[in-house]
N, C-alpha and C positions, 0 to 999 in steps of 0.2 A: 505494500499499500505506500502510495508517495503522503507524506505527510504536509506538505508545503503546501496540499492543494485542500479547497474545501469542498463541501459534497456537489456545489456546481463547479466546479472545477475553478475555480480565483485561486490565485495564490493569495497564502496568509502566512503571518509569522505563526508556529508553531505552539502552542500552549504548555508550559512545563512547568505550570507553579505546582502541580499535584506531582511533579517526579520528585525525587529525593535527593537532597544533596550529598554525593558522594565525591570523591579523591579522581580526577582527572586527568588522565596524560596521551600526549599525542608526540610523536616522531613521526617528519619529514624528511627525505631525500632531495636533492637534484643534485646538476653539476653545470658549470658554465666551459665549454668545449674552446679550445684556442690553439693559435702556433704556437710552437715552444717558444720562440723569443715575445710573444705577449706575457706569456707565463714565466718569464724571465725578467720582464720588467717587474710582477707583483712579487717574486722572491726577492730582487737583488733590493725592491725599495726606491724605485725609480722612476714609478710611472708621473707623469705631470702633476694628475690631481690628487698625489699625497698618498695616502695609506689606503692602498685597495680595500685590506680582507678586513681593515679597521670599521670604517666606513660602512661596509656592507656591511659588517656584522650589527651594528648601531642602528641603518636602517632598515634589518630584516627583523628586528625589537620592536623598533617603533610600528613594521607592518601588522606585527601580530597583534599589539595594542589595537590599531586603527580597522581590522577584519569586517566588525561591523557596521564599520562607514562604508566600507569598498564594496560586500559583498552584502544586497537588500535585505533577505530573509534571516542572517544570521542574526541571535541575539549575544546583547553587549556583556562582557563576562568578566569578572575581577579574575583576570589572571594572576598567577602567585607565582609562575616563574618563568620566564624566556631563554632559551640559551641558544648560541648558534657559534657551531664550527665548522669553519670554511677551511678546508686544506687545500694546499696546493698537489698535485695531481701529475708528475712528469707523462707517467704512462697513459693517462685521459688524450692529450696534455689540457691542462687547466684545473678548475677550483672545484672540490666537490663540498657541497654544502647540505649540515644536516642543523635542522631547529626541533628542538625539545620545548613543549611549553605545558606547563601544569595549570592546576587550577580546581578548585571545590567548589561544584555546584553543580545545577542542574540538567546541565547537557557540556558537551566535549569540547574540546578544542581542536579538532581535528583540521577545520577551516584554519584556524590561526596560525597553525604548525606549517601546513601549506603556503600562506600565505607571507608567512614569516621569510621561509624556501625562494617563492618565489621575487620578494623585494630584495631579498640580498642578490640575488642572482640577476636581476635586472638595474644594480646598481655598479656590480661588476660589470657588468655592459657598460653604463654609462661612463664609468670611472676612464674606462678602458676604448670606445668606442673611435677613438681619434688615431690611434695604432691601429684595430683590426675592426670594422665593421661585422665580419663574417662568422664573427663568435656566435656558437650557438648555445643556446639552456635549453637542456634537455634530460628527462629522464626524472620530473619532478613527479613523487607519489608519495603515499600514506606508508611509514615503514610499518610503525606501531599504534595500537591505541589499548589503552586499560579504562576502567572502570563504567558505570551506568548500566543498563540493563542489558542492554547487547552483549557486554563483556570485554572479552580480551579479540583484539586481533592483532595477528602477525603476520606481514605481509610473507612473499615464495621470495626465497635468496635470487 
């Protein structure tokens, strides 16, 4: 059943007021693929716009906090933790991004984790687009979620 539609098929925000408050966690991942010489600017700290990974980490955190402003039917949530891990990966080549989001609430934080990864990836692209316009944002997906009525979810590797 699609819960974001009412009996007449109109979009609406789901009423979560009857759900118990539980601890919730979501982990999402993604990557930005780029040429090795573009990645070298990140690892050497020579990108003209500054600390690419630091700025992208902050942008991802901010993105998680703004998810309900960006996605129309998302509930605003009292997020208790957002952590972003951005790792240069020469084998990709590029940057691998992982976001972990937590709350204690009546609905999950999957969208916040996915938004955090997406905004961090877009920030990496923005900070390096003058060097390489052909970068690819790829593989954004939910890896894990815990809490709530539906229980745990773990994506296949």
